VOLOTI-777917 format. One record per residue (C-alpha): residue in one letter; x, y, z. Coordinates in steps of 0.05 Angstrom, whole numbers, plus 32768, in hexadecimal, padded with zeros to 4 digits. Each point is the difference from the previous one (the first is absolute). Layout:
<recs>
AXYZ/...
</recs>
This chain:
<recs>
M80D97E5B8294/D7FB87FF78015/T7FF380497FEF/L801D7FF77FBA/I7FD57FC27FF4/N7FC280248018/A800F803C7FD4/L80087FD37FC4/S7FC07FDC8013/L7FDC80438001/L801980107FBA/G7FF07FBA7FE8/S7FBA8005801B/L7FF680427FDD/G801A7FDF7FC0/M7FCE7FC88008/F7FC88032800A/L801480277FC1/Y800B7FC07FD8/G7FBC7FE68015/M7FDF80407FEA/K80237FFD7FBC/V7FEF7FB77FF4/M7FB8800C8015/S7FFA803D7FD3/D80207FDC7FC4/G7FD67FC2800A/L7FBF80278001/E801480297FC3/K800E7FC17FD8/F7FC17FDD801B/A7FD3803B7FED/G802E80277FD2/E7FCE80077FC8/G7FCA800E8033/L802980368022/R800D80217FBE/A7FB77FFC7FED/V7FEC801E8043/L803280397FF9/S7FEA80107FBA/A7FB57FF9800C/M7FF980208044/T8029803F7FF7/K7FCF80257FD4/N7FF480348037/R80288016803D/V7FD27FE08034/M80027FBC7FDE/G804B80097FF9/V80068009804C/F7FD77FC1800E/T802A7FDA7FCD/G804080158023/I7FE37FEB8043/L7FEC7FBC7FE5/I80407FEF7FDC/T802D8017803A/A7FD67FDB8033/L80097FC17FD8/I804A80047FF1/Q801180218043/S803080327FE2/S7FF280487FEC/S804580037FE0/A7FEF7FC57FD3/T7FBD80207FED/T802180447FF2/V80387FE07FD6/M7FCA7FDA7FDA/V7FDA80417FF3/V803F80247FEA/S800E7FC67FD1/F7FBB80067FE3/V8009804B7FF5/N80457FF27FE2/A7FE07FCF7FCF/G7FC980307FED/L7FCA7FD3801E/M7FEA80328034/T7FFC804C8001/L8022802B8034/K7FBC8016801B/Q7FEA7FB78009/S80407FEE8023/I7FF980368035/G7FBE7FE38018/V801E7FBA8005/I803C801A8026/M7FD280228032/G7FDC7FBF800A/A80417FD98008/N8012802B803C/I7FBF7FEA8022/G80077FB87FEA/T80457FF9801F/T7FE2800D8045/V7FE07FBB7FFE/T80447FE38014/A7FFF80278041/W7FB97FE88010/I80147FB77FF4/I803D8007802D/S7FD680248035/A7FCE7FC77FFF/V802F7FC38000/G8047801B8000/F801E7FFC8045/K7FCE7FDE802C/I7FFE7FBB7FE2/D80347FD07FE4/I7FFB800F7FB5/A80317FC87FEF/A7FCD7FCF801C/F7FD4800A7FC2/A8034801D7FD0/I80297FBF7FFD/P7FC37FD37FF1/L7FEF80327FC9/L80437FF07FE0/A7FE97FB87FF9/L7FC280177FDC/G8029802E7FD3/L80307FC77FF1/V7FC87FD97FDE/F7FF2803A7FD1/V804880157FF3/F80117FBD7FDF/S7FC280017FD5/K800A80027FB4/N7FC580307FFB/S801D80477FFF/K7FC4801E8025/R80047FCD8039/K804C80098004/S7FF6804C8007/L7FCD7FF48037/G80327FD58024/E803480387FFB/F7FCD8030801E/I7FF57FD1803B/F804B7FF78009/G800A804B8001/F7FC7800A8032/S80207FCD802E/F8046801D7FFA/L7FE58046800D/F7FE17FED8043/M80387FD18015/G803080397FF3/L7FD5802D802B/K80017FCE8039/F804C7FF67FFB/L8008804B7FFD/Q7FDD80088042/D80287FC88020/A8043801D7FE8/A7FEC80458018/T7FEE7FE58045/K80437FDB8005/L8026803F7FEC/D7FD780288033/I7FEF80337FCA/G7FD080218030/T803680138032/L802E80177FC7/V7FCB802E7FE3/A7FED801A8045/N80498012800E/M800580247FBD/L7FC280288010/A801580108048/G800A804A800A/I7FD480137FC5/A7FC080238013/D7FC57FD37FEF/E7FD3803B7FEF/S803380237FD4/Y7FE6800D7FBA/L80477FF67FE6/I7FFE7FB78017/I7FC27FF77FD5/L8025801C7FC3/L803C7FD38012/F7FD47FC27FFF/V7FE180147FBE/F804680047FE3/I80147FBD801F/G7FC17FDF7FE4/M8010801D7FBB/L80497FEA8003/V7FF27FB98017/T7FCA7FF67FCB/C8030801A7FCB/L80337FCC8016/V7FD27FC38004/Q7FD580177FC5/A7FC07FE78022/S7FD3802B802B/A7FDD7FC18019/A80417FE8801F/T800C80438021/M7FB98000801A/A80097FBB801D/I803F80188024/T7FDA803D8019/L7FC77FD6801B/M80327FD18021/L8025803A8023/F7FBE80208015/D7FE97FBD801D/M803E7FFF802D/H7FE8803F8026/I8045801F7FFC/P8009803E802C/G8003803E7FD3/F7FE07FDB7FC6/G7FB6800C8006/F7FC680057FD0/E801580437FE2/Q80477FE87FF1/A7FE67FC07FE0/A7FCE80297FD7/A8038802D7FE8/L80277FC27FE9/A7FC37FE87FDA/M7FFB80447FDC/G80497FFE7FED/Q7FF47FBD7FDF/N7FCF80207FD1/I8038802D7FE5/G80347FC87FFF/T7FD47FD17FD7/T7FFE80327FC7/V804A7FF57FF3/T7FF47FBB7FE4/A7FD2801A7FC9/Y802D803B7FF2/I803D7FD47FF7/A7FD77FD37FD3/A7FEB803C7FD5/M804480227FFB/T80107FDF7FBD/A7FB87FFE7FE8/N7FDC802F7FD1/V7FE580448016/P7FB87FE98010/A801B7FC9802E/R802E80318024/R7FC5802F8009/A7FD87FC78020/A80387FF28031/L8006804B800F/A7FB58005800C/H80077FC78032/M803880248024/F7FDB80428000/F7FC07FE1801C/N80247FDD8039/V802D80398013/F7FC780327FFE/G7FD67FD3802D/V80387FF98033/V800D804B8002/L7FB6800F8008/V7FF57FCE8039/L803F80188023/I7FDF80458005/I7FC67FE28027/F80277FC5801B/Y7FEE8001804A/P7FB5800F7FF5/F7FFF7FC97FCC/C80207FCE8030/N7FCF80158037/F7FC67FF57FD1/I80187FB97FEF/T80087FF0804B/W7FBA801A800E/F7FE27FDB7FC5/T801F7FBD8011/S7FF18003804A/D7FBD80248005/V7FE07FEF7FBD/L801C7FBC7FF0/H800E7FED8049/A80447FE37FED/G802D802E8028/A80247FC78022/N801B7FE67FBF/D803B802E7FF1/L80107FDD7FBE/F7FB8800B7FEA/R8008804A8010/L804080067FD6/S7FE07FDA7FC6/M7FC5802F8004/F802F803C7FFC/H80237FE17FC4/T7FBE7FF57FDB/A7FE080428015/F803E80267FEA/N7FFD7FE37FB9/V7FB480047FFA/F800180498016/N803580137FCC/T7FDA7FDA7FC9/L7FBD80218010/L802380448002/L80257FFA7FBE/I7FD37FD47FD6/G7FDC803E7FE6/F8042801E7FE9/V80197FC87FD1/D7FFE802F7FC4/Q802980348026/I80337FCC8017/E80067FE97FB7/Q800C80477FE8/F8033800C8038/V802B7FC37FEF/C7FFA800F7FB6/K801D8045800D/L80387FE3802A/L80107FCB7FCB/P7FF1801E7FBB/N80017FD07FC5/K803B80147FD6/T7FF87FF67FB5/E802C7FC87FE8/Q801D7FF77FBB/D7FE17FC17FE3/E80437FEE7FE1/E80207FFB8044/Y80037FB9801A/R7FD97FF78040/L7FD27FC98017/K7FBD801F800F/Y7FE07FD08031/I80377FD4801B/S802D801D8035/G80427FE7801B/G7FEF80088049/F7FD97FD68032/I7FBC80137FE4/S7FE17FBE7FEB/T7FEC7FC0801F/S80047FC67FCF/E7FB77FFD7FEB/I7FF8804B7FF9/G804180037FD9/L7FDE7FD87FC9/L7FCE80397FF7/E803980337FF9/A80247FD37FCF/R7FC17FF97FD6/K7FF8804B7FFD/E804980087FED/I7FF87FCE7FC8/E7FC580297FE6/N802F803D8003/F80347FD67FDA/A7FCE7FF07FC9/E7FEE804A7FF9/R804A80117FFA/C80087FCD7FC7/N7FC3801E7FDE/K801E80468005/M80437FE67FE5/F7FDB7FE67FC2/S7FE380457FF5/F8047801A7FF8/V800D7FC97FCC/K7FC380167FD8/E801680488004/I80477FF37FEA/L7FE87FDF7FC0/E7FE180417FE7/T80358031801B/K802880247FCB/D80238033802C/P80457FE48012/Q8002801F8046/K7FBB7FE88012/F80117FBB7FE4/D803F7FFC802C/D7FD88017803D/L7FCB7FCC7FF5/Y80347FC97FF6/K802280148041/R7FBD7FFA8024/I7FF67FBB7FE2/I80457FEB8019/K7FF1801D8045/Y7FBD7FDB8003/E80237FC07FEE/G802B8009803D/I7FC38010802A/T7FDD7FC07FEB/D803F7FD88011/N800380208045/M7FB67FF7800D/E80057FB57FF1/I803B7FF98030/E7FE280298038/I7FBA7FE17FFD/G801F7FBB7FFA/K802B800C803E/Y7FC3801A8026/L7FD77FC37FED/A803A7FD38015/S800380228044/I7FB57FF78009/N80077FB77FEB/G80347FF88037/G7FC9800D8033/K7FC77FD48014/L7FCC7FFE7FC9/T7FC37FD77FEF/D80067FD17FC5/E7FD1802D7FD8/S802E803C800C/K803D7FD87FEA/L7FDD7FF07FBF/R7FF0804A7FF6/I804980118009/Q80147FCE7FCA/K7FCF80207FD0/M801980468012/L80487FEB7FF3/K7FEA7FE77FBB/M7FDD80427FF3/I803C802C8010/T802D7FD57FD4/E7FD180087FC5/L7FF7804B800D/E804C80097FFF/S80007FDB7FBD/I7FCC80327FE6/G803180378014/D80387FDB7FDA/A7FD37FF97FC2/C7FEF804A8001/F804A80118005/N80107FD07FC7/I7FCC80227FD3/G801C80458012/R80477FE87FF4/T7FED7FE27FBC/I7FE180427FEA/Q803E80258019/H802F7FD07FDB/K7FD780077FC0/R8007804B8006/E804C7FFC800A/K80147FC77FD2/V7FCC7FFF7FC8/G7FF5804B7FFF/V7FBB7FFE7FDF/D7FB97FFF801B/F7FD27FC57FFD/T7FD780007FC1/P7FB8801B8007/S7FE77FB87FFC/Q80307FE88036/N7FF0803C802C/K7FB67FF27FF9/S80097FB78012/I802A8010803E/K7FCC80328018/E7FCA7FCB7FF7/M80297FCE8028/F800D80348036/A7FB5800B8005/L7FF57FB6800B/V80377FFE8035/Q7FE5803E8022/K7FBB7FE08005/A801F7FC28020/L802A802A8030/D7FC4802A8016/H7FD97FC0800E/M803B7FE38027/V8003803E802D/L7FB57FF8800E/Q800A7FB78012/T803B800D8030/G7FD680358023/R7FC07FD88007/G7FE57FEC8044/E80197FC08022/N7FBD7FDE7FF8/E7FF780147FB6/K800E7FCB7FCC/A8036800E7FCC/D7FE6800D7FBA/I802A7FCD7FDC/E7FD37FFD7FC3/T800C80497FED/T804A7FF8800C/M80037FC27FD4/A7FDA80257FC9/N8031803A8003/E803C7FD27FFD/K7FE27FD97FC5/A7FF580417FD9/I80498013800C/N80197FBB7FEA/E7FD680007FC1/F801780477FEE/R80497FEC800A/S7FF87FC37FD2/L7FDD802B7FCB/K803780358001/R80377FCD7FFF/N7FE57FE27FBF/E7FF580467FE3/N804880138012/T801C7FC37FDC/Q7FD980137FC1/D801380498004/L804A7FEE8006/T7FF97FD37FC3/D7FDE80387FD9/G803880308014/K7FD280328022/Y8036800E8034/G80447FE78015/Y800E7FC4802D/A801B802B803A/L7FC1802A8004/G7FD57FC17FFA/S80287FDF8037/H7FF5803A8030/Y7FB780037FED/M7FF57FB78010/N802880068041/V7FCD80348017/I7FC57FD47FEC/S801E7FC1801F/E801280238041/C7FB780188005/E7FEA7FB87FF8/K802E7FEC803A/L7FE480398028/G7FBA7FE37FF5/D80197FBD801C/Y801A8021803F/I7FBE80258009/I7FD77FC07FFF/N80317FE08031/V7FF5803A8031/V7FB47FFA7FFD/Q80027FB48007/A802D8005803D/S7FD08032801F/E7FC87FCD8003/
</recs>
């Protein structure tokens, strides 16, 4: 019974460690979300700055997986190029080694809970603050405390289970110097990291085992476990990118290629590399007595070595992954969200960026749908007319689906922990997609009116009516083009409401003018009532379309 309780305590301690890491990472992202995005966008102009950016972000949030998923999300949202992402990913591998250094310094020699629990009291003050920034800081402190309390409990549970003896018995009979045992530990490190989805947790376990001085588990075996973690941690980003667009999948593949290549390369020179680390820590740094320090040095040196070796080949890595994942040409009429994926790709704050880009894509789709409406007005060929009308029907379905899918995505983000500012942004985005879907409906209604006129009335609009419709279409097109520009503007740019209002006013005045003219023309018998009715339906629907456009722009403020 005691064994079962200790085993569950071990798993619970690992769960606390992972939960602390997640809370700490989420808290920091919300506390400095805008700052993190600004750093990523401003400091990735060249590969060297990209590496330093990856180191900085990962050292702060203590998770290379979180950094990599963030980067893949940025690539998915079109906010970062593939080339920029590769540099950040390289830096993330170095930044994640900070965890090992912290554990080496304070991890197993002092009672971490002695200062972790008082930290919870400090975090409690911030967590219940109404200020979203202070609340996020409190979550960061909570996560930090849970992380190190979990580490302490993990060590205690492992000691009670006598993990050291269990591992020693498993390794008994296996030659310590066998190169196959090194490969086995690389595989184990990869497998465990795949399961727990956090290389920092696996590294903490490795340091704990190494600190126990288990027979058969020396420095080389621990180093092999650490290398395996570098492969296992790529799985998180790859899973995140599976349902993303091609650039995002390429970024995840580049991450996997970089880490796997580095492990294979160091395995070729494994023993000389380990000997160099031992010499460097003992003779140069005079820290040979600290085994944890030596393992942390290996972990860092391994990632720095690979980065220095491959940083000059970013262009070649980009070309390689592009060849492995070619960008297939997609039919624009096929329904597919461009920036939002259905996988695990986004944290809440970053998900807002993807949703914003998807709304911009939505606006462009509506604009293209209106181009079909303009074209169908002038089409005389029956077959071409039918083809265009089918495309309008298809696009109406696309706009319906886009509203639903983006709305569901925003709802899922809203279910997470967000700042008050982000919740307000979600409300505005929900308003935008509703109005964009209405634009799609209005375009469909215009196309359907023209189609009904063709079938039921059987005559063309008069030259005067045709001229008026084209003039109205020109006004609507101007308003739509401006709307697309506004949905695609930068987050810090102010919406141009004045121009939007002027466009909408011109549409309203033109509708009123043509309504009065139509009444007079019907009185004068210039055309029949049925033709006049269809004509005014087109004009009126354009006026409604103008109302939806101004609603979109106002919601984007």
